[in-house]
N, C-alpha and C positions, 0 to 999 in steps of 0.2 A: 439500569439507571435509577438513582435514588429519588425518593419522593420530592425532595426539595428541588433537584435538578429538573424533574418533569414539570413541576409547577412553574419554574422559571422559564422553561421553553414555551409553555402554553401562554404565559404572560407576554412574552416577546412576540408570539404569533398574533395575539389579540392587538398588541400595540402596533404592529405593522398594518393590520387590517384597518385600524382606526385612521392611520395616516392616508391610506389609499382611498378609503371611503370619504374622508374629509376633502381630499383634492377633487374627487369626482363631484362632490357636492358643490365645491367652488366653481367647477367648470360647467355645472348644470345650465346656467343662463346662456352661456355661449353655445350650448348644444340645442337651444331652442326652448320655447315656453311649453306650457302644458298643452296648447292647442296645435303644436307643430305636427306636421304630417309624419309618417313612419320614419324608420331608421335610415336617414339619408347620410350622404358623405359629410354634409355640413354638421350633422350631429355627432357622427362617429369620430371625426378628427379631433374635436375638443376633448372628448372622453379619453381617446387614446393618448392625447397630450397630457391629460391629468394623470393617467396611469404611469406614463414615462416619468413625469415630474415626481410622482410618488416614489418610484424606484430610486430616482436620483437622491431624494431626501433620505431614504433608508440607507443608501450606500455612503452618503457624504456626511451623515450627522456625527460620525466619530464617537459614538457612544454618549453624545450629549443630548439629553431629552428636550432641550429648549426649542430646537427647530421643530421637532415633532409636535410639541405642545402649541407652538405658534400657529402651525398649519391647522390643527384641530380647533383652536380657539377662533381663528379667522373664519373657518367654515361654519361654525356654530353661530357666530355673530351675523354672518351674511344670510344664513338660513332664517335666523330670527327676524332680521330686517325685512326679508322677502315675505315671511309669514305675516308680519304686521300689515304689509301692503297687499296682502292677498295675491301674492305673485309666486307662491310656492306650489309646484305640482304635487299631486298625491304621491307619485313615486319618490319625489325628493323628500316628502315628509317621512316616508318609510325609511329612507336612507338616513335621515336625521335620527330617527329612533334607533337604527342599527348602530350609529356612531355613539349615541348616548349609552346604549346598553353595553357596547364594547368598552367604553371608558369606565363604566361601573365595574364590569368584570375585571378589567385591568387593575383597578385600584384594590379590589378585593384580593386578587391573586398577589399583587405587590405587597399588601399588608401581611398576608400569610407567609410569603417568602421572607420578608423582613423579620417577622416574629420567629420563624424557624432559625434564621441566622443569628438573631439575638440569643435564642436559647442555646444554640451551639457555642456561641462565644462565652456564655455563662458557664457551660459545662467545661469548656477548655480552660477557663480561668480557674474553675474549681479544681480540676485535675492538676493544673500547674502548681497550685499552692496547697493542696490537701493530700495528706498521706492516706491512701485508700484503706490501709489495714486498721489504723487506730482512729481515724477521723481527725487527728491533730493536724496542725500545719506541718508542712515538710521543710526540708532544708532551704529551698528557694524562698518560701514565705518568711522563714525566720531571718535569713540574711537580708532580705529586702526591708522587712519591718524594723529589725534591729538597727540597720544602717540609718533608717529615717529617724528613729528615736535618738540615736547617738549624735546625729547631725543637728538636732534641735538644741538651742541654748537652754540650759536648765540650772536651777540653783542646787538641785540634789544630784546624786550620782546614779549611774546605771551599772548593774552587775549582771554577770552571766554565770549560770550553773550548768555544768555538763554532768549528766547522770548516766551511769552505765551499770547494767546488770552483770554481776560477777558470775562467771561460769555458765553463761547462757548457751554457749556452743555445746557444752556437755548435756544440758537439758534438751536441746534440739536432737542431739545424737541418741540420747537414751529414750526420750519419750516421743520423738517424732516432731516434724515441723508443724503439724496441726496444733499440737499442745503448745509448742513454742509461740505460735501466732496468738493463741488464746491468752497466754501469759503476757505477751506484749500489750494486748488490748486491755487486760485487767490492770497492768502497771500504768498504762497511759491514763486510764480513767481515775485511778487513785492519785496519780501525780497531778492531774488537772484540778481535782477538788481540794488539794492540800496546799495550793499556792494562793497568793493574794489575788483579789478581784482584778487588779490591773496588770497582773503578770501574764506573760505569754509562754505557752508550752508548745514545743514542736518535737517531732521525731526526726533526728538528723540522719540516722542510718542504722540498720540492724537493730541492736538493742541499746542504742545511744540516743538519749533525749537531751534537749536543751531548754532551759528556763531563762527568760529575759525578765529582769527585775528593775524596772524604771523607778526612780524616786526612792532609792535606799539611802539611809543616812551614812553608812560606812561599810567597810568590809565585814565587820563583826555582825552587823545586822543581816547581811547576805548569807553569811555562814550559818546564822541561826535558822534562816529559812531552809537552807540545805539540810541541816540536821533534823529539822522537823519533818521534811519530806522523806528523808531516809528512815526515820522512826516509823512513819506510816507504811512505807513500802516494805519494811522488814516484818510487818505483821503478815500472817499467811494470806495469800491471794487465792481466790476461788477460781479454779480452772476446771471446766467441765464438771462442776459440782463437787470437786475435790479440793480441799485446802492445800496449797503448795507454798513453801517458804523459799525465798531467794535472798541472797545478799546483794546489796547495792552499794556502789561507791559514787562519790561526787567530788567534783573540783570546782572551786569558786574563784572568780576573778572580777575585779571592779575596774570599770573603764575610767581612765583619767582624761582630763580635758585634752582634746586633740588626738586621742588614740584611735587607730583604725580598728574596725571590727575584727578583721582576721588576726590582728595582734592580740586582742582581748581573748578571742577564742583559743589562740595558741597558749595563752597563760592559763586559761581554765583547763585545757587539755594537760598541761604540765602538772597542775594541781591534782587532776584526776590520776595521772600516772603515779604521782607520789602516794596518793591514797591506796592505790593497788599495790605498790611496793611494800606498804606497811601491812599488807595482809587483806586489804579490802574491807568492805562493810562500814567505811567511815567517810566523812567529808573533810576535805583539806582545802585551805585557801592557798592562793598563789604566794610562793616564797621567792622573792627576787634573787636571793643568794643561791638557792637551789636551782632556780631557773638559769642563772648565769653559768653555774657549773654544768648543767645539762646542755646548754648551748655550746659551751666550750668543748664538752665531750663530743657532741654531734659534729662540730667542726673538725675535731681531732680525728674522728672516725672517717669522715669524708676525706680528710687530708691523707690519712694512712692508705685508704683505698686508691686514691689518686697516685700516691707515691709508688705503690706496688705496680700499678698499670704503667707508670712512666719509667719504670726500671731504675728508680733512685737508690736502691739498696745495693750494698757492696759487702764483700767478705773481707774482713781483716784477719790477720794471723798473728798469734803470739807464739814466739819460739819456745820450745821445750829443750832444755840443755842436759847434757850428760855431766853431772858434777864430777865424776871420776875421770872424765876424758878431756879435761881442760875447758869445760863449759862449752863444748862444741854443740851446735844445734843439731838435734837428731829427729826432731819432729815439730809440729805446730798444732795449736788449738784454733779451730775456725770460729770466728766471732762475727756476728752480723753488725753492720753499721748502716745508718740511714743518712745519706747526703742530701739533707733538706735544702731546697733552693733559697730559703729565707733564714732558717735557724742554723745552717751549717751542718757539720758532722755530728750526728746524734748517737749516743751510746744505747745499748739494748735496754737498759733500765728505763729509758725515756719513752719506749713504745711497745715493748714486748707484752706487758700486762694488758694493754689495750688490744693488741693483736690476739692475745689468748681469749679475751672476752668476746671478740668477734669471730672466733673459730678459725682464725687465719694461720695459726702456728703450724699445723700439718703442711699447709701449702708452702709457707716460708721455710720450714725445716727441710722439706724435700728439695727446694731450690738451693739452699745452702749446702746440703749434702752433695748434690750433683756438681755444683760449681766448684766446691773445694776438692772433690775427687778428681775432677779434670785438671785442676791446678797441681794437685799432688803428683799426678802422672808426669807432668812436665818437670817437676823437681826430681823425680826418681830417675829420669834419664841421666842426670849428672850425679845423683846421690842415691844409689839403690838402697832399698829398705827404709827410705824416709817415711816417717809415720805421720798420719793425719788423725787428729782428735776432733770429733764433732759432737755437739750436745744434742740430747733428746729431751723434749719437753714432756710434760704429763699428757697433753693431748696427743702428741705423737705416739707415746707408748700405748695409748688407748685406741689408736687408729688401727682398725682391722686389716688395712692394706699395707701396714708398715713393712712387714717381712717381704712382701712382693716388691715394694718400692725399693728397698735396699738392694735386693737381689738384682732388679732391673738396672739400677744405677751402677752397680759393680760391673755388670755385663756391658753396659754402654761405654763406660769410661775405661775399663780394663785395669782398674786398680786392684792389686792383689788383696783379697779379703783380710789376710793377717796384718796388713799395714793400716787398716782402718780401725780406730778405737772409738766406740760409741759411748759417750758419757751420759749418765743420768744422776741426779742428786739423790742423796739418801732418803729425803722426805718423799720424793716421787716414787721411789722403789718400794717404800713401806706403806704406801697408800692402800695397795691391795697386793700383799706379799705373794699370794698364790698365783695371781694373774701375772704379776711382774716376773716371777720365776718362769712361768710358761713362755712368755714373750721373749725374755732374755735367752731362754734355752733355744728357741727357734732361731734367734739371731746368731747365737753361738754356733748353731749347726751350719750357718752360711760360711763360717770360717773367720768372722770378724772377732775382735777382742772387745771386752766390756770393761768400763771403768766406773767406779762409784765415786762421784764428785762430792765435795764438802764432807768428807767422811768424818764422823765423830760429832757433828752438829745435831744429828737427829737422835742421839742417845739410843741407838739401836743395840740390841743385845748381840752377842757373838753367834747365837743360834740363827738370828736373821741373816747375818753375814754369810754363814755357811750354807744357807738356803738359796742364795743367789749365785749364779754361775759367773762371777766377775773375775777379771784377771788383774785389774789395777785398782788401787785406792789412791785418791788424791787428798792429801792432807790439807785441811782448810786453812786459809790465810790467817784466820784469827789465832790458830794454834802456833803458826810460825811466828807471828808478831809477839806472842806471849812467851817465846823462848827466852831463858836467862841469857844475859850477855856473855857469861863465862861459866860453863859447867852447870851442874845441877840437873835435877830431873825436870821434865816438862811433859805436857799432854802430847806434844809432837813426838817425843821419844816413845811414849806409850803406844801411840798409833803405829809407829814404825815397828814396834815389837809385835803388835797384833798382825800387821801385814806379813811379817816374816813367818809368824806362826801359821798363817793360812796360805803361805806360799804365794803372796800377792806382790806385784811390783808396785812400789810406792813412788808417788810424784808429789813434791811439796809445791804449794801454790803461794803466791804473794810474797816472794822473796824480794826484799827492798834494799838490802845492803850486803856488803861483803862479810860482815860478822855473822849474819844469818846463814849465808851460803857456806861459810867455813864450818859452822857448827853442824849444819845438815850433812855436810860432807863427812865430818867426823862421826856422825851417827849412822852413816851408811844409807842415806836417803836415796842415793842413786841418781834420780832426775828431779829437776825443779824448773819452775817458770816464775817470772815476776819482773817488775820494772828494773831490778838490778841488772838483769841480763838484757831485756828488750821489752819495749811496749808493743801492744798490738799494732801491726803495720800492714799496708797494702802488699799484695803478692809481689809486685816488682821490687819492693824494698827487701823482702825476704830473700828474693833471688840474689840481690846485691850482697846481702849479709852472708849467704852461703858461699858465694864466689869469693868474697873477702876472706872468710875463714879457711876455705880450701887453699887459697894462695898463701896464707900464713903457714899452714901445715906443710906445704911444699917447700917454703923457704926454710922452715925449721928442720926438715929432714934432708935438705940438700947438702 
């Protein structure tokens, strides 16, 4: 039992004793005067009645001291009246003294208990609003105080500075948490002495501090305070007697009339993020244009994640035709699309860069590969040897699980490996030529074929081409579009010559009219794809196209 609880129990016991003694004192006249003979039934009954009445008072007071005090006061007044009239027995006088002493003890104990409770409440308040490590106010204190300041009408403005120690985690990991704590205390002390007298400094969390600047003229004035603080914090801090230098970044935001505190803190955080993006060690103020862009990106990221979970992505297929075989479809290139509930069907260029930055392309690429392999098997039932081309991104090529994933998908879907063509752009392949050659060699060992997409745009040397185990080169659409309308040399023709030299199968991309198709046919391009033949389409439309072409061939041969 705690000291305070023990004192409270003793106080309550004394309080109960006072009530019983007071009632006995009130019943004393009914029990007989000082000259009454011994303990007769006439004296015992009133005393017992007083005891019973006292117990009733204790049980029925409901925690309200008024009834207890009334009984005690009545007993003392009656005893005083009898004492004045010389009608108070000696034993009753002793009882009065007992009641008086008990009341005195009760008040002393009550004062001690109340004092202890007040001390505990003060400690609780201190702990609730004080950071125990640095002695600064904590997040709760800052939020409450800053909210009050912002709610007050003022002629000047209020600013918030968020200060963060760059690389603090590395300091903790290298020097240990004890040194990290000393560094935080030193930084907090220097931060406190380098702000204005009416500014408030708090430690929000970890190595992040906040400064509230009431009464600033404008954003530039707040930025000047932040830059002065950073200049002081960049001077070596003494930690354990050893000077230690740290870099510090800061973000500044000024509250406008009617702004909520969380909104201002969010703007200061965005400014801090900008400072860190620029390399750290600087103070940056809130930029509404950059903030709007960051908010738009955040919403786009959330939207992309939601779309993935909701299954809003589809695979479209662009036919690849045989130029020498009457432009019959012999394969397709799988292309992802996002059927957005509000923006409609979105092309890859509208979301793949965002997916890449979020590290989602390996996941998306694996899904596209398996989905399209299953579809290709369905087409091969009617058109044996039908080929499927699927793109590999840079992040997929760097995925250590890529080989196992491709092998597993081929096993699950049953697609013959030789009918799968994995495409990667020339720029991706040349990022790390040695590693690309290793990964592509492992894929080649699975039996799949490899294509170098956008060939010629990366200005790679022929030695690079010979180092990669590719089977197909895809002539970039820009070269196809630049072909002369009638005869003459072109880059496309040079690429075709290179392909034949290295025994690679060429595929021309971006064919948009019959003149281009005819010229490629004359050059011996072999295969092509582009809007002239067909746009990317859902799987069901590819099936209809294949059935239509098959029916045409049957009619022509009948």
